[in-house]
C-alpha positions in Angstrom: -104.3 -61.3 74.0 -103.3 -58.6 76.7 -100.8 -56.2 76.3 -98.7 -54.8 78.8 -97.1 -51.3 77.7 -93.4 -51.0 79.3 -92.6 -47.2 81.3 -89.9 -47.2 78.8 -92.1 -47.5 75.6 -94.6 -44.8 77.6 -91.9 -42.4 78.2 -90.7 -43.5 74.2 -94.0 -42.7 72.7 -94.5 -39.2 74.7 -90.4 -38.2 73.5 -92.0 -38.5 69.7 -95.0 -36.6 70.6 -93.2 -33.5 71.8 -90.2 -33.9 69.1 -91.8 -32.0 66.6 -92.5 -28.9 68.7 -89.1 -29.0 70.0 -87.8 -28.7 66.2 -90.3 -26.6 65.3 -89.2 -24.0 68.0 -85.8 -24.1 65.8 -87.0 -24.2 62.8 -88.7 -20.1 64.1 -85.6 -18.9 66.0 -83.6 -19.7 62.9 -86.6 -18.3 60.6 -86.2 -15.3 63.4 -82.1 -14.8 62.9 -82.7 -15.0 59.2 -84.8 -12.5 58.7 -83.2 -10.0 61.3 -79.6 -10.1 60.2 -79.6 -12.4 56.5 -79.5 -10.6 53.0 -77.7 -13.3 50.1 -78.0 -10.8 47.8 -78.3 -6.9 48.4 -78.4 -4.4 45.8 -76.7 -1.1 47.0 -75.8 -1.6 50.6 -76.0 1.9 50.7 -78.3 4.8 53.1 -81.2 3.7 51.0 -80.6 -0.3 50.8 -81.0 0.1 55.1 -83.7 2.4 54.9 -86.0 0.2 52.6 -84.4 -3.2 54.0 -85.4 -2.4 57.9 -88.5 -1.1 57.7 -89.8 -4.1 54.9 -88.3 -6.6 57.8 -90.5 -5.7 59.8 -87.2 -3.4 62.2 -88.8 0.0 62.1 -91.1 0.2 64.7 -90.4 1.0 66.9 -86.4 2.3 65.3 -83.8 -0.5 65.8 -81.1 1.4 66.5 -78.2 -1.4 64.5 -78.9 -4.2 63.2 -75.5 -6.5 60.5 -77.3 -8.0 57.8 -74.8 -10.9 56.9 -74.0 -11.5 52.7 -73.3 -14.3 51.5 -75.0 -18.4 51.4 -77.2 -19.9 54.3 -74.7 -23.5 54.5 -71.7 -21.1 54.9 -73.5 -19.5 57.8 -74.1 -22.4 59.6 -71.1 -23.7 58.9 -70.2 -21.5 61.9 -72.0 -23.9 64.3 -70.0 -25.9 63.8 -66.2 -26.9 63.2 -66.6 -26.2 59.1 -66.2 -23.0 59.8 -66.8 -21.9 63.4 -64.6 -21.9 67.0 -65.9 -21.4 70.2 -66.0 -18.1 71.9 -67.3 -18.7 75.3 -71.3 -20.0 76.0 -73.4 -21.2 73.0 -71.6 -18.0 70.9 -69.6 -19.5 68.1 -67.0 -16.8 66.0 -66.8 -17.1 62.2 -63.6 -18.9 60.7 -63.6 -16.8 57.7 -64.8 -12.8 57.2 -68.1 -12.0 55.8 -69.3 -9.7 53.5 -72.0 -7.5 56.2 -74.1 -4.2 56.1 -74.2 -2.1 59.2 -77.3 -0.3 59.6 -77.6 2.7 62.3 -79.9 4.5 63.2 -78.9 8.4 62.4 -80.9 9.7 65.6 -84.0 11.6 66.1 -87.6 10.1 66.6 -87.7 6.2 67.4 -91.4 6.6 65.5 -90.8 5.5 61.9 -90.2 7.1 58.9 -86.5 5.3 60.2 -83.4 6.4 58.6 -80.1 4.7 58.3 -76.7 4.6 58.0 -75.1 2.2 56.3 -71.8 0.3 56.6 -70.2 -2.1 54.7 -67.5 -4.5 55.1 -66.2 -7.5 55.6 -65.7 -8.5 58.9 -65.7 -12.2 61.4 -69.4 -12.4 63.0 -70.2 -14.1 66.4 -73.1 -15.8 66.8 -75.5 -17.9 69.0 -75.9 -21.4 67.6 -78.2 -24.1 69.1 -79.4 -27.5 67.5 -76.6 -26.6 65.0 -78.9 -23.5 63.5 -77.6 -19.8 63.8 -80.4 -17.9 66.2 -78.6 -15.0 67.3 -75.8 -12.3 66.1 -73.8 -11.6 68.2 -71.2 -9.0 67.3 -69.2 -8.1 64.4 -65.5 -7.0 64.1 -62.8 -6.2 61.5 -60.4 -9.6 61.5 -56.5 -9.2 62.5 -54.0 -8.7 60.1 -52.0 -12.4 59.5 
């Protein structure tokens, strides 16, 4: 018995082959976002914290000028990509409905080569992130929420 495969079936099978690649790319971008901008339970949140975490996360070759770390639960950050905790903010950006505890590390200046020294600023801020396929992949900005 000879089986004839329809073109639609072939397209479906090709799509199944490419799906893991697309999911792996999303997963990589999300993991990269977490490496650069997420620290669940920070210790200290002072200048030494920034010096340590910036080096530990590979953000000091050359010294990155400014980087913000979001503290809390991953699911709360993911929820910004949905209506549960986020609203559209233009393009694929979303703004959080709630404030997050953040630490912003700003390079103190001087050489852009290690050793890098940072000044820490800690605050509660509304954050703006870029989302793709329901996952945060880009930190855009943060600001102090307006008084209600």
